[in-house]
A tleap script that builds the chain and sets N, CA, C and O, in Angstrom:
source leaprc.protein.ff14SB
mol = sequence {
  NMET TYR PHE ILE ASN LYS LYS GLU TYR SER
  CYS PRO VAL SER ILE THR LEU ASP ILE PHE
  ASN ASP ARG TRP LYS LEU SER VAL ILE TRP
  TYR LEU LEU LYS SER LYS LYS ARG PHE LYS
  GLU LEU SER ASN ASP ILE SER GLU ILE SER
  GLN LYS THR LEU THR VAL LYS LEU LYS GLU
  LEU GLU GLU LYS ASN ILE ILE HIE ARG GLU
  VAL PHE ALA GLN VAL PRO PRO LYS VAL VAL
  TYR SER LEU THR PRO ILE GLY GLN LYS LEU
  LYS PRO VAL LEU MET ASN MET TYR GLU TRP
  GLY GLU GLU TYR VAL LYS GLU ASN GLY GLU
  LEU GLY LYS CHIE
}
set mol.1.N position { -11.821 -35.726 18.151 }
set mol.1.CA position { -11.957 -36.293 16.822 }
set mol.1.C position { -11.058 -35.546 15.842 }
set mol.1.O position { -10.746 -34.367 16.009 }
set mol.2.N position { -10.662 -36.284 14.822 }
set mol.2.CA position { -9.809 -35.736 13.778 }
set mol.2.C position { -10.518 -35.919 12.444 }
set mol.2.O position { -11.044 -36.994 12.156 }
set mol.3.N position { -10.530 -34.865 11.630 }
set mol.3.CA position { -11.175 -34.919 10.327 }
set mol.3.C position { -10.150 -34.577 9.249 }
set mol.3.O position { -9.574 -33.489 9.253 }
set mol.4.N position { -9.928 -35.511 8.326 }
set mol.4.CA position { -8.994 -35.281 7.229 }
set mol.4.C position { -9.336 -36.226 6.089 }
set mol.4.O position { -9.791 -37.349 6.307 }
set mol.5.N position { -9.109 -35.753 4.867 }
set mol.5.CA position { -9.371 -36.557 3.669 }
set mol.5.C position { -10.794 -37.115 3.647 }
set mol.5.O position { -11.028 -38.258 3.253 }
set mol.6.N position { -11.732 -36.280 4.080 }
set mol.6.CA position { -13.153 -36.635 4.081 }
set mol.6.C position { -13.471 -37.821 4.988 }
set mol.6.O position { -14.446 -38.538 4.761 }
set mol.7.N position { -12.647 -38.025 6.013 }
set mol.7.CA position { -12.873 -39.108 6.966 }
set mol.7.C position { -12.744 -38.582 8.388 }
set mol.7.O position { -12.128 -37.547 8.640 }
set mol.8.N position { -13.336 -39.319 9.294 }
set mol.8.CA position { -13.273 -38.985 10.712 }
set mol.8.C position { -12.481 -40.071 11.434 }
set mol.8.O position { -12.689 -41.263 11.208 }
set mol.9.N position { -11.567 -39.638 12.310 }
set mol.9.CA position { -10.726 -40.571 13.051 }
set mol.9.C position { -10.779 -40.222 14.534 }
set mol.9.O position { -10.930 -39.060 14.909 }
set mol.10.N position { -10.654 -41.239 15.360 }
set mol.10.CA position { -10.639 -40.995 16.802 }
set mol.10.C position { -9.220 -40.891 17.346 }
set mol.10.O position { -9.024 -40.489 18.493 }
set mol.11.N position { -8.218 -41.254 16.525 }
set mol.11.CA position { -6.829 -41.288 16.994 }
set mol.11.C position { -5.882 -40.998 15.832 }
set mol.11.O position { -6.117 -41.479 14.724 }
set mol.12.N position { -4.813 -40.220 16.053 }
set mol.12.CA position { -3.851 -39.944 14.986 }
set mol.12.C position { -3.167 -41.206 14.446 }
set mol.12.O position { -2.772 -41.238 13.281 }
set mol.13.N position { -3.026 -42.230 15.268 }
set mol.13.CA position { -2.426 -43.475 14.789 }
set mol.13.C position { -3.297 -44.082 13.688 }
set mol.13.O position { -2.779 -44.648 12.725 }
set mol.14.N position { -4.595 -43.966 13.829 }
set mol.14.CA position { -5.513 -44.469 12.798 }
set mol.14.C position { -5.311 -43.739 11.476 }
set mol.14.O position { -5.408 -44.349 10.411 }
set mol.15.N position { -5.033 -42.457 11.533 }
set mol.15.CA position { -4.758 -41.683 10.321 }
set mol.15.C position { -3.494 -42.216 9.654 }
set mol.15.O position { -3.467 -42.448 8.446 }
set mol.16.N position { -2.454 -42.405 10.454 }
set mol.16.CA position { -1.184 -42.905 9.927 }
set mol.16.C position { -1.362 -44.277 9.297 }
set mol.16.O position { -0.859 -44.521 8.200 }
set mol.17.N position { -2.066 -45.170 9.969 }
set mol.17.CA position { -2.297 -46.509 9.433 }
set mol.17.C position { -3.133 -46.474 8.163 }
set mol.17.O position { -2.921 -47.287 7.264 }
set mol.18.N position { -4.069 -45.555 8.077 }
set mol.18.CA position { -4.898 -45.433 6.884 }
set mol.18.C position { -4.071 -44.953 5.684 }
set mol.18.O position { -4.264 -45.431 4.567 }
set mol.19.N position { -3.169 -44.026 5.913 }
set mol.19.CA position { -2.330 -43.512 4.830 }
set mol.19.C position { -1.318 -44.559 4.386 }
set mol.19.O position { -1.134 -44.778 3.189 }
set mol.20.N position { -0.666 -45.202 5.342 }
set mol.20.CA position { 0.402 -46.171 5.030 }
set mol.20.C position { -0.118 -47.591 5.226 }
set mol.20.O position { 0.378 -48.348 6.061 }
set mol.21.N position { -1.121 -47.924 4.439 }
set mol.21.CA position { -1.814 -49.201 4.591 }
set mol.21.C position { -1.188 -50.340 3.796 }
set mol.21.O position { -1.784 -51.411 3.684 }
set mol.22.N position { -0.003 -50.129 3.248 }
set mol.22.CA position { 0.676 -51.200 2.518 }
set mol.22.C position { 2.176 -50.972 2.554 }
set mol.22.O position { 2.635 -49.910 2.975 }
set mol.23.N position { 2.935 -51.949 2.121 }
set mol.23.CA position { 4.393 -51.872 2.201 }
set mol.23.C position { 5.009 -50.950 1.159 }
set mol.23.O position { 6.106 -50.434 1.369 }
set mol.24.N position { 4.336 -50.738 0.060 }
set mol.24.CA position { 4.946 -49.994 -1.040 }
set mol.24.C position { 5.105 -48.510 -0.759 }
set mol.24.O position { 6.108 -47.914 -1.151 }
set mol.25.N position { 4.148 -47.912 -0.096 }
set mol.25.CA position { 4.223 -46.473 0.152 }
set mol.25.C position { 5.440 -46.117 0.994 }
set mol.25.O position { 6.134 -45.142 0.707 }
set mol.26.N position { 5.698 -46.900 2.023 }
set mol.26.CA position { 6.870 -46.629 2.853 }
set mol.26.C position { 8.161 -46.872 2.080 }
set mol.26.O position { 9.156 -46.183 2.310 }
set mol.27.N position { 8.160 -47.831 1.176 }
set mol.27.CA position { 9.344 -48.068 0.339 }
set mol.27.C position { 9.606 -46.879 -0.571 }
set mol.27.O position { 10.752 -46.457 -0.726 }
set mol.28.N position { 8.564 -46.339 -1.169 }
set mol.28.CA position { 8.711 -45.162 -2.029 }
set mol.28.C position { 9.310 -44.012 -1.226 }
set mol.28.O position { 10.253 -43.359 -1.673 }
set mol.29.N position { 8.768 -43.773 -0.057 }
set mol.29.CA position { 9.260 -42.679 0.786 }
set mol.29.C position { 10.713 -42.920 1.178 }
set mol.29.O position { 11.524 -41.994 1.171 }
set mol.30.N position { 11.039 -44.156 1.518 }
set mol.30.CA position { 12.420 -44.493 1.907 }
set mol.30.C position { 13.409 -44.080 0.817 }
set mol.30.O position { 14.454 -43.492 1.100 }
set mol.31.N position { 13.064 -44.395 -0.428 }
set mol.31.CA position { 13.997 -44.092 -1.520 }
set mol.31.C position { 13.986 -42.623 -1.924 }
set mol.31.O position { 14.901 -42.167 -2.611 }
set mol.32.N position { 12.978 -41.883 -1.514 }
set mol.32.CA position { 12.952 -40.446 -1.792 }
set mol.32.C position { 13.596 -39.617 -0.671 }
set mol.32.O position { 13.746 -38.403 -0.805 }
set mol.33.N position { 13.972 -40.270 0.423 }
set mol.33.CA position { 14.562 -39.531 1.541 }
set mol.33.C position { 15.864 -38.837 1.159 }
set mol.33.O position { 16.131 -37.727 1.619 }
set mol.34.N position { 16.667 -39.471 0.334 }
set mol.34.CA position { 17.984 -38.912 -0.003 }
set mol.34.C position { 17.937 -37.903 -1.138 }
set mol.34.O position { 18.684 -36.924 -1.136 }
set mol.35.N position { 17.055 -38.143 -2.116 }
set mol.35.CA position { 17.045 -37.235 -3.264 }
set mol.35.C position { 15.774 -37.410 -4.088 }
set mol.35.O position { 15.024 -38.373 -3.931 }
set mol.36.N position { 15.566 -36.439 -4.970 }
set mol.36.CA position { 14.482 -36.516 -5.940 }
set mol.36.C position { 14.767 -37.675 -6.885 }
set mol.36.O position { 15.924 -38.007 -7.142 }
set mol.37.N position { 13.709 -38.286 -7.399 }
set mol.37.CA position { 13.895 -39.417 -8.315 }
set mol.37.C position { 12.864 -39.375 -9.429 }
set mol.37.O position { 11.758 -38.857 -9.274 }
set mol.38.N position { 13.267 -39.936 -10.548 }
set mol.38.CA position { 12.350 -40.137 -11.654 }
set mol.38.C position { 11.682 -41.498 -11.487 }
set mol.38.O position { 12.134 -42.327 -10.697 }
set mol.39.N position { 10.611 -41.720 -12.233 }
set mol.39.CA position { 9.842 -42.959 -12.123 }
set mol.39.C position { 10.735 -44.178 -12.310 }
set mol.39.O position { 10.666 -45.122 -11.524 }
set mol.40.N position { 11.565 -44.166 -13.333 }
set mol.40.CA position { 12.414 -45.325 -13.645 }
set mol.40.C position { 13.396 -45.608 -12.509 }
set mol.40.O position { 13.672 -46.768 -12.202 }
set mol.41.N position { 13.915 -44.569 -11.896 }
set mol.41.CA position { 14.834 -44.755 -10.768 }
set mol.41.C position { 14.127 -45.435 -9.602 }
set mol.41.O position { 14.670 -46.354 -8.988 }
set mol.42.N position { 12.910 -44.979 -9.300 }
set mol.42.CA position { 12.139 -45.608 -8.230 }
set mol.42.C position { 11.805 -47.057 -8.570 }
set mol.42.O position { 11.875 -47.942 -7.717 }
set mol.43.N position { 11.447 -47.281 -9.812 }
set mol.43.CA position { 11.127 -48.632 -10.264 }
set mol.43.C position { 12.343 -49.551 -10.110 }
set mol.43.O position { 12.197 -50.705 -9.708 }
set mol.44.N position { 13.520 -49.056 -10.423 }
set mol.44.CA position { 14.748 -49.842 -10.253 }
set mol.44.C position { 15.085 -50.056 -8.777 }
set mol.44.O position { 15.526 -51.138 -8.390 }
set mol.45.N position { 14.880 -49.026 -7.956 }
set mol.45.CA position { 15.154 -49.129 -6.523 }
set mol.45.C position { 14.257 -50.166 -5.852 }
set mol.45.O position { 14.712 -50.957 -5.024 }
set mol.46.N position { 12.982 -50.150 -6.220 }
set mol.46.CA position { 12.003 -51.070 -5.630 }
set mol.46.C position { 11.695 -52.130 -6.681 }
set mol.46.O position { 10.612 -52.141 -7.265 }
set mol.47.N position { 12.628 -52.997 -6.909 }
set mol.47.CA position { 12.548 -53.928 -8.041 }
set mol.47.C position { 11.370 -54.898 -7.965 }
set mol.47.O position { 10.956 -55.429 -8.996 }
set mol.48.N position { 10.824 -55.142 -6.786 }
set mol.48.CA position { 9.720 -56.095 -6.650 }
set mol.48.C position { 8.362 -55.503 -7.037 }
set mol.48.O position { 7.391 -56.245 -7.188 }
set mol.49.N position { 8.281 -54.203 -7.198 }
set mol.49.CA position { 6.994 -53.547 -7.470 }
set mol.49.C position { 6.752 -53.475 -8.978 }
set mol.49.O position { 7.675 -53.232 -9.755 }
set mol.50.N position { 5.506 -53.688 -9.374 }
set mol.50.CA position { 5.173 -53.546 -10.796 }
set mol.50.C position { 5.044 -52.058 -11.122 }
set mol.50.O position { 4.816 -51.238 -10.233 }
set mol.51.N position { 5.189 -51.723 -12.391 }
set mol.51.CA position { 5.070 -50.312 -12.798 }
set mol.51.C position { 3.667 -49.791 -12.538 }
set mol.51.O position { 3.491 -48.634 -12.158 }
set mol.52.N position { 2.677 -50.633 -12.740 }
set mol.52.CA position { 1.286 -50.229 -12.487 }
set mol.52.C position { 1.077 -49.902 -11.012 }
set mol.52.O position { 0.480 -48.880 -10.676 }
set mol.53.N position { 1.573 -50.776 -10.131 }
set mol.53.CA position { 1.414 -50.539 -8.697 }
set mol.53.C position { 2.183 -49.303 -8.265 }
set mol.53.O position { 1.681 -48.518 -7.461 }
set mol.54.N position { 3.394 -49.114 -8.784 }
set mol.54.CA position { 4.169 -47.928 -8.450 }
set mol.54.C position { 3.432 -46.667 -8.869 }
set mol.54.O position { 3.401 -45.689 -8.122 }
set mol.55.N position { 2.842 -46.682 -10.047 }
set mol.55.CA position { 2.066 -45.529 -10.522 }
set mol.55.C position { 0.921 -45.219 -9.562 }
set mol.55.O position { 0.693 -44.058 -9.222 }
set mol.56.N position { 0.208 -46.245 -9.127 }
set mol.56.CA position { -0.926 -46.063 -8.203 }
set mol.56.C position { -0.441 -45.506 -6.871 }
set mol.56.O position { -1.045 -44.579 -6.332 }
set mol.57.N position { 0.641 -46.057 -6.337 }
set mol.57.CA position { 1.147 -45.624 -5.035 }
set mol.57.C position { 1.676 -44.193 -5.088 }
set mol.57.O position { 1.476 -43.425 -4.146 }
set mol.58.N position { 2.341 -43.832 -6.169 }
set mol.58.CA position { 2.803 -42.453 -6.322 }
set mol.58.C position { 1.625 -41.487 -6.353 }
set mol.58.O position { 1.671 -40.422 -5.738 }
set mol.59.N position { 0.577 -41.860 -7.066 }
set mol.59.CA position { -0.611 -41.008 -7.143 }
set mol.59.C position { -1.266 -40.862 -5.768 }
set mol.59.O position { -1.666 -39.765 -5.379 }
set mol.60.N position { -1.373 -41.971 -5.038 }
set mol.60.CA position { -1.978 -41.919 -3.704 }
set mol.60.C position { -1.164 -41.040 -2.761 }
set mol.60.O position { -1.731 -40.252 -2.004 }
set mol.61.N position { 0.158 -41.166 -2.801 }
set mol.61.CA position { 1.007 -40.349 -1.937 }
set mol.61.C position { 0.960 -38.871 -2.334 }
set mol.61.O position { 1.049 -37.989 -1.480 }
set mol.62.N position { 0.822 -38.614 -3.619 }
set mol.62.CA position { 0.682 -37.232 -4.077 }
set mol.62.C position { -0.646 -36.643 -3.587 }
set mol.62.O position { -0.691 -35.497 -3.140 }
set mol.63.N position { -1.712 -37.419 -3.670 }
set mol.63.CA position { -3.030 -36.952 -3.214 }
set mol.63.C position { -3.034 -36.639 -1.723 }
set mol.63.O position { -3.772 -35.763 -1.272 }
set mol.64.N position { -2.215 -37.349 -0.961 }
set mol.64.CA position { -2.138 -37.134 0.493 }
set mol.64.C position { -1.109 -36.064 0.863 }
set mol.64.O position { -0.882 -35.804 2.044 }
set mol.65.N position { -0.488 -35.445 -0.143 }
set mol.65.CA position { 0.509 -34.391 0.054 }
set mol.65.C position { 1.778 -34.891 0.753 }
set mol.65.O position { 2.437 -34.144 1.476 }
set mol.66.N position { 2.110 -36.171 0.525 }
set mol.66.CA position { 3.337 -36.737 1.088 }
set mol.66.C position { 4.490 -36.560 0.095 }
set mol.66.O position { 5.631 -36.323 0.490 }
set mol.67.N position { 4.177 -36.677 -1.190 }
set mol.67.CA position { 5.189 -36.461 -2.218 }
set mol.67.C position { 4.727 -35.375 -3.181 }
set mol.67.O position { 3.540 -35.065 -3.283 }
set mol.68.N position { 5.695 -34.814 -3.875 }
set mol.68.CA position { 5.432 -33.784 -4.886 }
set mol.68.C position { 5.847 -34.337 -6.245 }
set mol.68.O position { 6.911 -34.940 -6.382 }
set mol.69.N position { 5.012 -34.131 -7.229 }
set mol.69.CA position { 5.283 -34.559 -8.604 }
set mol.69.C position { 5.527 -33.316 -9.438 }
set mol.69.O position { 4.643 -32.472 -9.590 }
set mol.70.N position { 6.735 -33.210 -9.977 }
set mol.70.CA position { 7.091 -32.050 -10.789 }
set mol.70.C position { 7.255 -32.489 -12.235 }
set mol.70.O position { 8.042 -33.384 -12.544 }
set mol.71.N position { 6.491 -31.840 -13.122 }
set mol.71.CA position { 6.534 -32.162 -14.545 }
set mol.71.C position { 7.279 -31.046 -15.270 }
set mol.71.O position { 6.970 -29.865 -15.108 }
set mol.72.N position { 8.266 -31.441 -16.071 }
set mol.72.CA position { 9.038 -30.492 -16.857 }
set mol.72.C position { 8.534 -30.514 -18.294 }
set mol.72.O position { 8.361 -31.580 -18.884 }
set mol.73.N position { 8.302 -29.336 -18.850 }
set mol.73.CA position { 7.788 -29.222 -20.216 }
set mol.73.C position { 8.919 -29.432 -21.206 }
set mol.73.O position { 9.582 -28.482 -21.621 }
set mol.74.N position { 9.129 -30.662 -21.573 }
set mol.74.CA position { 10.145 -31.006 -22.565 }
set mol.74.C position { 9.722 -32.292 -23.269 }
set mol.74.O position { 8.784 -32.966 -22.842 }
set mol.75.N position { 10.414 -32.618 -24.335 }
set mol.75.CA position { 10.117 -33.842 -25.076 }
set mol.75.C position { 11.372 -34.710 -25.041 }
set mol.75.O position { 12.434 -34.250 -25.463 }
set mol.76.N position { 11.289 -35.950 -24.552 }
set mol.76.CA position { 10.117 -36.559 -23.909 }
set mol.76.C position { 9.853 -35.921 -22.546 }
set mol.76.O position { 10.747 -35.305 -21.965 }
set mol.77.N position { 8.630 -36.066 -22.037 }
set mol.77.CA position { 8.288 -35.452 -20.753 }
set mol.77.C position { 9.197 -35.973 -19.637 }
set mol.77.O position { 9.580 -37.143 -19.614 }
set mol.78.N position { 9.519 -35.091 -18.738 }
set mol.78.CA position { 10.338 -35.451 -17.579 }
set mol.78.C position { 9.512 -35.196 -16.329 }
set mol.78.O position { 8.977 -34.104 -16.139 }
set mol.79.N position { 9.410 -36.218 -15.473 }
set mol.79.CA position { 8.672 -36.107 -14.219 }
set mol.79.C position { 9.616 -36.508 -13.089 }
set mol.79.O position { 10.280 -37.542 -13.157 }
set mol.80.N position { 9.666 -35.678 -12.053 }
set mol.80.CA position { 10.525 -35.938 -10.906 }
set mol.80.C position { 9.668 -35.933 -9.648 }
set mol.80.O position { 8.807 -35.072 -9.462 }
set mol.81.N position { 9.923 -36.914 -8.792 }
set mol.81.CA position { 9.201 -37.039 -7.524 }
set mol.81.C position { 10.117 -36.666 -6.371 }
set mol.81.O position { 11.306 -36.982 -6.381 }
set mol.82.N position { 9.553 -35.994 -5.380 }
set mol.82.CA position { 10.295 -35.623 -4.181 }
set mol.82.C position { 9.331 -35.623 -3.005 }
set mol.82.O position { 8.114 -35.682 -3.181 }
set mol.83.N position { 9.887 -35.557 -1.815 }
set mol.83.CA position { 9.051 -35.502 -0.622 }
set mol.83.C position { 8.648 -34.060 -0.332 }
set mol.83.O position { 9.437 -33.133 -0.518 }
set mol.84.N position { 7.435 -33.886 0.118 }
set mol.84.CA position { 6.970 -32.583 0.591 }
set mol.84.C position { 7.558 -32.365 1.985 }
set mol.84.O position { 8.137 -33.289 2.555 }
set mol.85.N position { 7.422 -31.177 2.535 }
set mol.85.CA position { 7.925 -30.962 3.906 }
set mol.85.C position { 7.336 -31.957 4.919 }
set mol.85.O position { 8.053 -32.445 5.792 }
set mol.86.N position { 6.049 -32.255 4.805 }
set mol.86.CA position { 5.457 -33.219 5.742 }
set mol.86.C position { 5.979 -34.624 5.453 }
set mol.86.O position { 6.101 -35.433 6.372 }
set mol.87.N position { 6.285 -34.922 4.209 }
set mol.87.CA position { 6.884 -36.208 3.863 }
set mol.87.C position { 8.286 -36.338 4.430 }
set mol.87.O position { 8.677 -37.418 4.873 }
set mol.88.N position { 9.056 -35.238 4.421 }
set mol.88.CA position { 10.408 -35.240 4.979 }
set mol.88.C position { 10.397 -35.548 6.478 }
set mol.88.O position { 11.361 -36.093 7.016 }
set mol.89.N position { 9.301 -35.195 7.142 }
set mol.89.CA position { 9.202 -35.429 8.586 }
set mol.89.C position { 9.106 -36.921 8.919 }
set mol.89.O position { 9.189 -37.301 10.087 }
set mol.90.N position { 8.932 -37.758 7.908 }
set mol.90.CA position { 8.905 -39.208 8.132 }
set mol.90.C position { 10.306 -39.799 8.273 }
set mol.90.O position { 10.445 -40.962 8.653 }
set mol.91.N position { 11.338 -39.023 7.977 }
set mol.91.CA position { 12.706 -39.548 8.008 }
set mol.91.C position { 13.068 -40.181 9.350 }
set mol.91.O position { 13.538 -41.318 9.362 }
set mol.92.N position { 12.871 -39.495 10.485 }
set mol.92.CA position { 13.251 -40.148 11.754 }
set mol.92.C position { 12.431 -41.411 12.032 }
set mol.92.O position { 12.937 -42.365 12.623 }
set mol.93.N position { 11.183 -41.413 11.610 }
set mol.93.CA position { 10.337 -42.598 11.805 }
set mol.93.C position { 10.907 -43.772 11.008 }
set mol.93.O position { 11.056 -44.872 11.541 }
set mol.94.N position { 11.224 -43.540 9.738 }
set mol.94.CA position { 11.758 -44.610 8.899 }
set mol.94.C position { 13.152 -45.039 9.336 }
set mol.94.O position { 13.490 -46.219 9.248 }
set mol.95.N position { 13.960 -44.106 9.803 }
set mol.95.CA position { 15.285 -44.474 10.305 }
set mol.95.C position { 15.144 -45.359 11.542 }
set mol.95.O position { 15.887 -46.327 11.700 }
set mol.96.N position { 14.200 -45.033 12.414 }
set mol.96.CA position { 13.945 -45.884 13.583 }
set mol.96.C position { 13.439 -47.258 13.173 }
set mol.96.O position { 13.822 -48.261 13.773 }
set mol.97.N position { 12.588 -47.316 12.164 }
set mol.97.CA position { 12.097 -48.599 11.669 }
set mol.97.C position { 13.250 -49.418 11.085 }
set mol.97.O position { 13.319 -50.631 11.286 }
set mol.98.N position { 14.146 -48.758 10.368 }
set mol.98.CA position { 15.317 -49.418 9.787 }
set mol.98.C position { 16.184 -50.027 10.893 }
set mol.98.O position { 16.565 -51.196 10.832 }
set mol.99.N position { 16.483 -49.211 11.900 }
set mol.99.CA position { 17.314 -49.683 13.004 }
set mol.99.C position { 16.625 -50.806 13.777 }
set mol.99.O position { 17.273 -51.776 14.170 }
set mol.100.N position { 15.331 -50.680 13.996 }
set mol.100.CA position { 14.589 -51.734 14.683 }
set mol.100.C position { 14.642 -53.025 13.882 }
set mol.100.O position { 14.837 -54.101 14.448 }
set mol.101.N position { 14.470 -52.925 12.571 }
set mol.101.CA position { 14.530 -54.103 11.709 }
set mol.101.C position { 15.875 -54.797 11.800 }
set mol.101.O position { 15.937 -56.026 11.855 }
set mol.102.N position { 16.949 -54.025 11.816 }
set mol.102.CA position { 18.286 -54.609 11.950 }
set mol.102.C position { 18.444 -55.318 13.288 }
set mol.102.O position { 18.962 -56.434 13.347 }
set mol.103.N position { 17.999 -54.673 14.357 }
set mol.103.CA position { 18.088 -55.283 15.692 }
set mol.103.C position { 17.245 -56.557 15.771 }
set mol.103.O position { 17.662 -57.549 16.369 }
set mol.104.N position { 16.081 -56.522 15.175 }
set mol.104.CA position { 15.209 -57.694 15.184 }
set mol.104.C position { 15.893 -58.874 14.499 }
set mol.104.O position { 15.862 -59.997 15.001 }
set mol.105.N position { 16.508 -58.610 13.352 }
set mol.105.CA position { 17.215 -59.675 12.632 }
set mol.105.C position { 18.387 -60.193 13.466 }
set mol.105.O position { 18.606 -61.403 13.535 }
set mol.106.N position { 19.133 -59.302 14.092 }
set mol.106.CA position { 20.264 -59.725 14.916 }
set mol.106.C position { 19.823 -60.653 16.045 }
set mol.106.O position { 20.520 -61.612 16.375 }
set mol.107.N position { 18.670 -60.367 16.631 }
set mol.107.CA position { 18.184 -61.152 17.760 }
set mol.107.C position { 17.412 -62.402 17.339 }
set mol.107.O position { 17.366 -63.381 18.084 }
set mol.108.N position { 16.810 -62.376 16.163 }
set mol.108.CA position { 15.904 -63.452 15.794 }
set mol.108.C position { 16.186 -64.118 14.453 }
set mol.108.O position { 15.426 -64.987 14.025 }
set mol.109.N position { 17.250 -63.731 13.794 }
set mol.109.CA position { 17.544 -64.285 12.486 }
set mol.109.C position { 19.028 -64.188 12.214 }
set mol.109.O position { 19.847 -64.324 13.123 }
set mol.110.N position { 19.367 -63.957 10.978 }
set mol.110.CA position { 20.769 -63.763 10.619 }
set mol.110.C position { 20.868 -62.823 9.441 }
set mol.110.O position { 19.998 -62.795 8.571 }
set mol.111.N position { 21.942 -62.054 9.425 }
set mol.111.CA position { 22.179 -61.107 8.355 }
set mol.111.C position { 22.787 -61.816 7.163 }
set mol.111.O position { 23.744 -62.576 7.313 }
set mol.112.N position { 22.244 -61.575 5.983 }
set mol.112.CA position { 22.808 -62.129 4.765 }
set mol.112.C position { 23.934 -61.246 4.254 }
set mol.112.O position { 24.086 -60.104 4.687 }
set mol.113.N position { 24.707 -61.773 3.348 }
set mol.113.CA position { 25.800 -60.991 2.777 }
set mol.113.C position { 25.370 -60.459 1.428 }
set mol.113.O position { 24.765 -61.178 0.632 }
set mol.114.N position { 25.681 -59.201 1.171 }
set mol.114.CA position { 25.314 -58.551 -0.095 }
set mol.114.C position { 26.379 -58.766 -1.118 }
set mol.114.O position { 26.254 -58.296 -2.248 }
savepdb mol mol.pdb
quit
């Protein structure tokens, strides 16, 4: 058995699915893989997400120790988000998901032009 975040799990995959239970969290992590970002940058990167939802997802990821929120004491306030060391360990997983997605489209769909 595994115990984390006040819950009991029988399998580590269940923990992963519980943490990443929606599409937005993985999108946030994807855009933080390359560099630290401010809220507005993330909002622009993930244009389909509302600001309210982004705020909730950032808070949830911070509570799970996947991202770090750094507040700078200045006016106006400056907040920067980055991945924690355990969050950085998701890079190979997301890169594999990216590559799988591309292969899936090649075999079952078509690539659009940007």
